[in-house]
C-alpha angles and dihedrals in degrees: 000000000000121000144152123220138226114197114197113216104148109099124126094238087214094164089052092055091257095302106148111247091213091070098049115114128238123171093344099312136082118255089247091053090050091049091051090052091048089054093041095119092060119114091223132008130200124190112209116205143055115342103284094197118229115027130176114275112277097021111128126218133198141154132241114244115265100021114253090019092140137257097295090058089044091054089052091050091049092051090050092050092050091048091049091049090049092051092049096048126112094239129052095228120160116256116263109271094233138041123209109215110198132171113217096222098080108090095196098040091125088076091052092047092052092051092047094047091050092050093047093043091054090053092051092045089053090070105050118200094023112091099178130122090246091077089072095040107240093321145281132284128200120249118191125230090261093052102261115145116226111196091180090069105057148101115238132183108263097222095045092046090052089051091050090053092048091049092049091051090053091049094055112298141282103262107130090346123154115261089212088056090048091053097037095108095050122104095227125174115223113228125195112232131196117289112272095012094113097037107128137197120242102146138028088254088057090049092051093047092050095047094249121149131203144132123282107214117231094181089230137098118306132027096296129230118319126227108218129198 
């Protein structure tokens, strides 16, 4: 199953004192590194957010406009970056039929991505000879073990997602818009994912509970206290 990926890494991290979630550490790797690994099967990957520094070769980066405009705006920015890269490529290949949308603040998202990809792949395989996004409906969205939907862990049809973004821009824009509202018109299948695989970090208490380490800034001399897993 072919897909591209948009990794969202542009939040303010206000409840973490402004410490970027992408740089927090889980099991020896940053959350951004783990997200990139989770999306490793993608044909193309774009990271949306502040410049993260070194990225693997070929990984694109862009920023939502305006900065910190929320995940719906970030999805739009990621789609635009992928489209621009496609247009500037040496070969006129068709866009990937699906887009993986993945927030970088879920340390075990690789487990969710595997479950989602398997579910979507089975849908596509069920209609041999037709490699279009319609075989999986409009996509699949993660649902946690306790029933919470997570739209920032899902595969969505590229064309229908582009239409949703275009419609939202006509209706008044995407700045601070709800992702659920952006995706409301999609026929998305909810897929149960492994327990804990969509748990995210919003606060230092979350980080501690999830076994994530990082530095809590004290805005004074020295490196500041360290939160250890």
